[in-house]
C-alpha positions, 0 to 999 in steps of 0.5 A: 464546510465540514466534509469538503476541503479547499485544495491549493490553487483551487477556488472551489471546495471538493469532497474530502475523498475515500479514506480521509476526513475534513473538518472544513477549510483547507483541513484534510487528514487520513483516517486512523483506520483508513478506508475501512473506517472512512470509506465515503467521500465526505467524512467530517470526523475520524471514525473509530474502528468499525465493529468486526474489523479487529485483526483486519489491520497491518496485513494484506486484506482478503478479496472478500474484505476488500469487496466489503470494506474498500470502495473501488478506486482508480489508479490515479487516486493513488500516489507513489511512495516507492517504485522500481527495482530496489537491487542491493549488492549483497552476499546471498543468504544475508538477512533482509533485516541487516542494518546495512540495508537501512538506507532503504528504510522509510517511515510511512504514516497510517493510512490505506496502501496498495502493495505490489510487485512484478517479476520476470518468471517462467511462462506465466501471464501476470495477473495484474498487467497481463504481461507474458512471462511475468508474475505479479501481485497486488494487495491493499493494506491498511496500517493503523499506525506509523510503520517502517518500510524497506523495499529490497532485492538481494539474491532470493529476496524480492519483496516489500518488507514492513516492520509494524512493531518497531521504529526504526526498523529492526525486523520485518513481520509483514512481507509482500508478496510472500513469494516473488516467483509464485504469487500471481494474484490481484487481491484489489478492486483498483481500476486501471491498476496495470498503468501503475505497475512494471518490473519491480516492487511498488508502494502507493498510498491512497491520495 
């Protein structure tokens, strides 16, 4: 039945889920414009970009945009793409765009993503996990096409880097967080988010 699908090893159809569409049977795909365009649980087709959302893709959404376009989810509705401390022994001052870091690159498909970091710093209290002496950030990004992802920790770089213009990776045009030591904010509506974050950089995709 369109709007639902039959998962593997299950004998009952289930709603398609936020950010996805289902034409029936086992078919299930991410909507091209992610949860912004496909924000219900039983979409039967891939809807077009909603009116008024130009410029809202391939960057971190603001809290007002999240509240307007992204349904609330629970942490268990997101699957891990990368998580941990992506340390790379390198000379301080090297650009994160250098080709010797390409071993970290992943091509990720269009869809809705949760981009996070946590870093031990000062006397702050993490805005995401509540941990003492940490800063953290969490953002929702909807990519409307495949992009390159490079998690990297070298000297004063501790970020999720994205090249949204080239495949393979050439140069980042999106860096989250902007500052690994001072960005301390949770710009999401994901419940139980602290359960999927610890020290490091993290990328989750809406299941």
